C-alpha positions in Angstrom: 81.8 100.3 89.7 78.2 100.8 90.9 75.4 99.2 88.0 73.7 102.5 86.6 70.6 100.2 86.6 70.3 99.3 90.8 70.8 103.3 90.8 68.0 104.0 89.2 66.0 101.5 90.5 67.1 102.8 93.9 66.1 106.7 93.1 62.7 105.3 91.4 61.2 103.4 94.6 62.4 106.5 96.8 60.4 108.7 94.9 57.9 106.4 94.2 57.5 106.4 98.2 57.1 109.9 98.3 53.7 111.4 99.0 51.7 112.5 95.5 52.4 115.6 96.2 56.3 116.2 96.3 55.9 112.9 93.7 54.2 115.6 90.9 58.0 117.1 91.0 58.8 114.1 88.8 61.7 114.0 86.9 63.8 116.9 88.7 63.5 114.6 92.1 64.1 111.6 90.9 67.4 113.0 89.2 68.1 114.6 92.9 67.4 111.3 94.3 70.5 109.6 91.7 72.4 111.9 92.5 72.4 111.4 96.0 72.6 107.7 96.2 75.2 107.7 94.0 77.2 110.4 96.0 77.0 108.5 98.9 77.4 105.0 97.6 80.6 106.8 96.1 82.0 107.4 99.8 81.8 103.6 100.6 84.9 101.5 100.2 83.1 99.1 97.5 84.5 97.2 94.9 83.4 96.2 91.7 82.3 92.2 91.1 84.6 91.8 88.5 87.2 93.1 90.9 85.7 90.6 93.6 85.7 87.6 91.5 89.4 88.4 90.2 90.7 88.5 94.1 88.6 85.4 94.4 90.4 83.6 92.2 93.6 84.6 93.5 92.8 83.6 96.8 91.5 80.3 95.8 95.0 79.9 93.7 97.4 80.8 96.7 95.6 78.3 98.9 96.0 75.8 96.8 100.0 76.9 96.6 99.8 77.0 100.2 98.2 73.1 100.5 100.9 71.9 98.3 103.7 73.5 100.3 102.2 72.2 103.4 102.5 69.1 102.0 105.9 69.1 100.5 107.0 70.7 104.0 105.5 67.8 106.0 107.1 65.6 103.4 110.5 67.0 103.7 110.5 66.7 107.7 109.1 63.5 107.4 112.3 62.6 105.2 114.5 64.3 107.8 112.9 62.6 110.6 113.7 59.5 108.9 117.2 59.9 108.2 118.2 61.3 111.4 117.2 58.0 113.3 
């Protein structure tokens, strides 16, 4: 769901923002940052890019069908009103 490379970048940025004395804890601190960030992002209601793209395509197809149905309905209504005159 979440790109591990992005998580690693965030963890490194947080790690680099630490004062030098704390930063010397090294990889252990970075690992902890990564775990905390991943846990917090896991709590968010997010979808993957792939799922988002799929749903966007579904929405576009649905809009196209709705537009076609609206045009067909307008045509049928016009035919009915023409017969009623």
